[in-house]
N, C-alpha and C positions, 0 to 999 in steps of 0.2 A: 647475354650472361646474367648468372645467378648472383642476386643480392640479397647481403645478408644484414639486416638491420641492428644495429643497437642502442636507441632509444638514452640519452642522458640528461637527465636535469638539474638545473643546478639553481638555487637561491641567492640573489648576489643584495646585499644590502646599497640602496643606493636610486637613484632618477637614473633620468634617459645620459645615455651614452654624449659627450661632448664632442667638438669638433676636431679636438687632437686625435680619438679613434679613425678620423676621415684621412688625417694624414701618417698615418703607421707607416715606417719602413716596410716594403715587399720583397726587397733585395734577395731576403734569406731563400724564397724560391723560384729566383731567376734564372735560367740560364744565363750560360756565356761563353764567349769564344776568347778563348787565351791564344796570344801569339808569344811564343817564344823563340828562343835561338839558341841552337844545340851547334856547339864547338866541336867538331866531327874532327876524330885521330884518326877513324879509314878513311876520311877524304881529303885528309891535311898531304901535301906533299904528291899529289896527282899532277901528271907529264904536263896540263892546259892550264894548269895555275887559276882550277875550278874555285872557287872560294871554300875554306870544309864549315863556316859560319853558315847554318841553314836553317830559315824562317822552319817552324813547325807551326799549328793550327792545331788548339785543341777543344772540341766543345765539351763544357762542365756543362750535365742533366741540372735541372729545377730542382732546388733541395739541395745542390751539391755542397755548396757552404753551410747550410743549415742542418745538417745531419753529417756523421763520423760513418756513414753506411760506405761500404766500398763496393765498384760497379766496375763490370766486364770493358774491354773494350773493343771496338773495330778498326784497321789502319786501314786508312782510303787511299790507294796510288791513285796520283792523275795521269793522265793520257801524254804523249808527245804534244809539243808545244804550246802546253798551257800547265798553267800550278796550281798551288792550292786554291786561291780562292774562287778555281772556277765551278769550287764544290759551295759558292755561298751567292751564286747568279752573276758570278761577273765572266762576263765571256769564254760559258762554256755550258753546256748542256740544257738545252733551251732554257735557259732563265732559272733554271732551278738556285734554289737557296736550302741547303739543306740543313742550316740552322734552323729557318722557319718552319720546315717541315719537322723538325725531330723535337721542335717546339712543341706541335700542333699535336704530335699523336703520343709523346711522351706523359701519359696522363691515364690514369685506373681507366681500364676497359678499354685499351687501344696496348702498345706496345712497352716492357718496361724499361727503366733509363739507363743508359750506356753510356761509356767517353767513347770522343772519336777524334780519332788522331790522322791529321791533313799533312805529311809532310811536303815540301817544298824540293823536287827531284830536279827542278830543270839545271841544263849545262849550259857553256857558250854554243853546241850544234841543237838545241834544243830539246835534248831529254837523255837521260842515263842508262834508260836500260833497264834500271835494277839491279847490273852484272858488277861483278869486282872486277877491274880495270886499273893499269897501270895509267894508260892514259889520261882517266878522267875519273878515277876512285872507285871506292869499293863500294859501293854503294848497296849491295845486299848485304854484308858485314853490319852495312850503320844501321839499314832500316831494323834487319832483326838482333842485332846487341846493341852498340851502342842506343837505340832510339829508345827499345821495347824499356832496355837497363832506368834509360833519363823518364820516361812516362811512369814507371812502377816507382821509383824512389822520389818522385816530387808528388805526384796525384794519386788519390787511393783508389786505387785498382786492384781486381783482385787476380795476385800475379801470378797465376796459372792458364797454360795452353788451352783449358780447356775453355775458358774463359777470353779468351782470346782470337778473336776474327782478324781475317785480310780481307781485302777485295778491290778492286781497279778495273778500267775499262780502258780499252785498248790498248795502249803500254803499258799501262796501269795491271791492266787483268792480266798480262805477259808476266807484269811480274811479280804480281800476289800469287799466280799460280806457282813462278818459277822458287818465290822464297817459301811458301809453305813447304812443299817438296822437297824441299832442301834443308828447310828447318819444324818439321813435324813436333818436337819438343819443343820450341816457341809456340807454335798459332795449331788450334787444334780444327778450324775451318777459315775456306778458301772460296771466294764467291768471282769469277773470271768471264768478267760482261767486254763482250765486241776485242775478245784477247786477237793479237795479233803475232805472228813469229814463230807459231804452235808448229807451223809446216815447214812454211815457204819464207826462206830471210827476205824476198827481193819479188813480193810479185806486181813490182811493175817491168819487169822485163828490162832490156836495153835502154829503153829510155833514160832510167834510172841511170846507168852507170853512166852515158853522154853525160846528165846531168851533172855528175860525178866530177869528172874529169875534167869537162870545162867549167868548171865553175870555178870564181876567183876566193876568195877567200870564206869556207864556208860557214865560219863564226859569224859573221856581218849575218845577222837578224835579215836583211834584207836579198839576201841572197836566196837561190832556187831553193824551194821545199826541198825539191826528192834528193837534189846534192848535200841540202844538211842533214835528211832525213838518212842516207846512204854512210857520208860518214860520222853520225851519231853511233850507228851499227858497229863502223871500224874504229871506234875507239874505244864501244862496249866489248867488241865480239874478237877483235885483232889489234890490239897493241901494239905501236911496234917503237921502241926509244930511239931507235936508228934510227926512223923513217921522216922525212920533215916535217909530217903530221904527226909523228909519235902514232902512225893509225895504218894497218895496209886494205886496199880494194883487194876482193877478189878475184876482179878483173883486172888486166890491162891492156892496153891501145897495143895493136898490130895488123900492119897493112890497111887502114883504115875502117876495121872492124874491132872488136873486143875478143879475145883471148883468157877463158877459167884461170885462175891461177889456183889449180886442185888442192895446193894445202890452207889455204886460205878458206876456199870456200866450204872444205870440210868442217873446218871447224868454225864456221856461220851456221853450216848446219846443223853441228853440235848442239847448240846453244839454241835450237829449235826444242821445246818441249815434248813431240810428238817421240823423238830420236831417243830423250835423257828416261822414258818411261818406263823404261826393262832395268835401266841400273836404280832404280827407286821404288819398285815396288812394295817393297814394304813399307817404305815412309809414307808413299802414298793410300797405303792403306788405312793410316794409322787418322787421316784424315776425311770431316764431311765437306766433299767437293760437288761445288753446284757454277752449270754453266751454262752462260747466255749468249744469244746474238739475235739480231733484228732477222727477217724475213729478207731483206732484200740488201743487205749486210755482206760484201765478200768474204767478212770475217769467220760467216756463219760458217762456211767449206772448210779451214781450221778446224773450226769449232768440231764438224763431227768427223773431220779425220782425228781428231783426238779423243772425242769420245770413243772409237773406235777401237785406239790405240789403249785405253783404260778396261774396255769392256772383255779386249781378247785378254787382258792378266788377270781379269777379275774383280777389278778398283771398283768398290761402289762409290755414284755418283747420282746426282741429278742432273740432266739438260734440259733446257728450254729455249725454242725460237720464239719471239716475239712478233708484233707487226710492227715493223720499223726498220731502219738504218743502221750507220754505222754510227750514228749518233742522236735520231729520227727515234723516238720515243726511249730514251734512254733514261731521259727524267723521271717518266711514271715506275720504271723498272726499279731505280733506289727509292722513290720516294715510295714503293710498296713493297712488292718481296724480297727486294734485299734487305731490310731494314726490320721484316717480317721472321725472312732465314735466320739470322743472330740470335734475332728473339726468339726462335726457337731451339738453335744451338744450346745460347744460354740456358733456356729452363730445362732441356734434357741434362746438362752437366749439372744442374741445380742451382739457379741461382733462385732461389723461392723468395722472393718477394710481392708482395701483394696490395692491391690498389684500397686506399683509404679513403673516404670523402665524405663531405657534408655541409651543412647551412646553420648559422648562428642565428638563432632568432627570438623575440620577446613572445611572448604567450596570446600579444595579439596579434601573432604570423606577421610582424615588421622583421626586417631585417638589421644586423647588427654587424656591422664593418668591423674591418681592424681588428677586432680579438686578437688576441694569441691563445691558439691550440697547441701545449706540449704534449708528448706523447713519449714516454718513460719506459724502454725493453725493462718486464722485469729482470730477465737474467743475466743480462749484459750489464743495466745501466747508461746503456745508451741514448740519449735523449735528440729528438728532434722535433723542430717549434716551426709551424707556420701558419701562416698570416691572412684570415679574409680577407676575403676581395669586398670591393662596395657592393656587390651583391651579398653579400654575409657568404658566400660559400669558398671553401677551402678545398684544395685534392694535394695529395701525396702517395710515395710507396715506402712500404717500410718491411723489411724482414718477417717472415711470418714468427706469429711467436704470442706474448701476454704484454700488456700493457696498462701503465695508469695514465689515463687522461687528465690534463686540469686546463683550464681556461685563466688565462692573467689578462688582465684589463686594468685599464690607468686608472688610478683614482680607487680602484677597490680591492689589488689584490689575488694572492691566490685563493682559488676555488676550489668545492670539494672536487675530490679526486673519484673517479669510476674506473674501473678495471674492465676491458673487453679484449677480445683475442682475435690475431690476425691469422688466418688459414687462408689455404688453398684455393677455396672455392667462391669462384665471383668476390665481387668489390664488397669488401664490409662499408655501411652508413652509420655515421656516426654524428647525429645530428642533434645540435645542442641547445636546448632553450634555456633562458635566462629568465628569471620569475622576479619582476623590477615590477612589479604592482605595489601601491603606497600600504598593502597591510604588511609587508616585508617587514618596513620599519618601526 
């Protein structure tokens, strides 16, 4: 990447910096996971008694607290049987800690900063399928309306579809695609990883129906997994307030076997996305779409069928088959191509922030840790402050434009200003040299 150097030499009265600089606070540049609780009117009043109070994890990038900058947002939807903490190294995705990975990558020379929102869509039956249902709640409306409004009102987002993306894995991949194609006015880009329920609502065959009919209480976490999975889909796709479990299965027992209930099965088929494509062609054409599945994942066939339906209608998309399975290999994808996909989307949409980095030293080349470097945007007046680390280095992202740079030191006061320009071409290098020689006194 091309590097542009803007040197800044500053004279300061004084001697060597004291130990106070070594303990200068650095919280202004630290990323953070915020745990919010959203009381959803969309989920309240559901027949199954799902709690409307939903935890939402929000990743805030480095320097969020020390700037007034606004950020694009990616919403991440978890899979069936997991929760939002699965993105952070707990019981999911091969130990992936997306917070640590974002911290590692959001720096000059890598990906630009973004906010990441991870809602909890677990239900008593294991998952909501991100659909609107009288039985389990209006999850699609919760994500696309309530949650987006909550995030945009509380955090400094760029509140526009062009700077808002949605992604998910497995059930979450289905949910991301479903919500995006139904709400292209809210989301401009979508990535479905290992998405299921695109074609076949029951890829497990008669074994799944047998488990569902023979199970006790499917809301018991220790109940048969296939039974819980089928009843979760029934709650999402075929709610029935007059049924004992407030939902209908698309098969019933008869003469020792199972007979299809065509009306309910047709409803389930209607919730598969391949069948919804013809009705949402115009909406899908407004989206930037990326599909991914592992080479050993049965969901790869569903992705191929969905991709075929998109192609048939002339809807642009990108599809990728990676080496791996339904979960195996997913970590590597989310830590690399997924983040890069959304960064490219936001960049094309006009997210023009560029990297600035440098080192603070004296004339002898010794590093000066703890120094505060303030960047003031000449046009907007907004100021961003960063604190040099113990190696005297700092880095941050800034919107392109002209800035006044000044150094603030404990005991020395404000330092001579220097004007720089942050452009879109590579990283701006602003090395600051402090003149601490005796002659300055």
